[in-house]
N, C-alpha and C positions, 0 to 999 in steps of 0.2 A: 757551506758544504752540507750541513744538516738540512737546511732548507731545501736544497736540490734533492736530497735523498727522500725527504718526506713527500715532496711533490711527485717524484717518480713513483713512489709506493702507492700514493693515492691514485695516480693515473692508471697504474697497473690494476688496482682493485676495481676502479670504475669500468675499465675496458673488459674485465672478466665478467661483470654482472650481466650484460646482454646475452652472452653465450649460455649462462646458467638459466636465464628466463626462457630460452627456446628449448630446453630439455623436455623429455617426456615426463609425464606426471611422477612416476616412481623416482626418477633421477632428480627431479625438481624438489621432491620431498627430502631426499638425502642432502641436496645442496642447502636447503633451508636449515636442516639440522646442523650441518657444518657451520653455517653462518651464525646461527644462534649460539653454538658452543664456542665460537670465536670471541664472543662478547664476554668480557670479564670485568669484575670490580677491581678498582685500584684504591689502595689506602697508602697515604704517605705521611711521614713524620718529619716535621720541619725543624731546622736548626733553631735552638732556643734564642739566639740573638738575631734571627732573621728579620729583615725590615718589613716583610710582608705579613708577619704574624698578626699584627693588629687588625688588618683588613680581611685576611683570608684564613686565619687560624693556624694553630700549631699542628693539628692533625686534619687531613683533608681526605675526602672520599669522592669517588666519581667512577667513571667507566672507561674502558678502552677496548680495543679490538686487536686480537693476536693476528699479525700479518705475515708471519713466516713460521716454519717448522722449528726454528731455533729459539722461539719464545719472544720475538720482538713484538712489542705492544705499542700501538699508536694511541695517544691520549691527548687530552687538552693540557696545555702547558702549565696553567696555574696550579695544577695538582702537584707538580714536581719542582716548581721554583723553590730553591733553597732547601730541598729535601735532603736529609742525611740517611734516610732509609725509606724503602717502598716495599709494598706487598701486592701481589696479584692474587685475587680470590676467584677460583674457577666456578662454573655453574654447579659443580658437584660439591662446592664448599671447601675445597682444598686450598690452603694458603701457601703461596710460593714466594719466597723473597725475590726482590728484583733490584736491579741496578739502573740508575739514571744513565741513559745513553746521550741524550742531548735535548735541547730546547731551542726552538726557533722563535725569536721575538716577533718577527714579521708575520708569520702565519698563525702563531699562537699554539702550534702543535708541539708535542713532546714525544720522545721515544723512551721506553723502558725495555729492559731485557730481563725476562724471568730467569732465575738462576737454575731452574730445572724445568722439565716439560710441563706445560699447562694443561694438557689433554686429559 
């Protein structure tokens, strides 16, 4: 189920990109600003007895992209495997706690949800 949701979200994002590229210059600049502000840092804290700690570490950092107005963040799954806590760090430097929504082993993608607005 998560795999299908992730694939649908990716397809929606990819289909939206060509429309943005055909915008006039001022709108394209705004779209670029929106895109850049959607990219966030992710920091996760892994369960002490996690089997992946030896290879991937107890704390992990990476990036993700906010894909909806409710703070849903698409990221790479290894950041969140066995995580007991997660944070989203905005471009403005604001740290927002996040919950793990799901991880799809087949695609390697994961979803987090920020507990408050990331903007």
